[in-house]
Residue, then its C-alpha position, 0 to 999 in steps of 0.5 A: m481475537p480473531i478480529w485483531s488478526e483480521v485488521l492486522a492482515l487487512s492493514l498489511v494487505a491496504y500497505a502492500m497495495g499502497l506501496a505497490l501503487g506509489l511504486l507504479i506511479w514513481g516508475r511510470g511518471g517519476p516522482p510526483k513534482e509540482 
């Protein structure tokens, strides 16, 4: 079972990092447009 907790923790960290990166890009250059 410890493997599942590791997977969950890694997915949460990856999601948080992706969210932070998206907010950083959004705040710096606005929403991505063509």
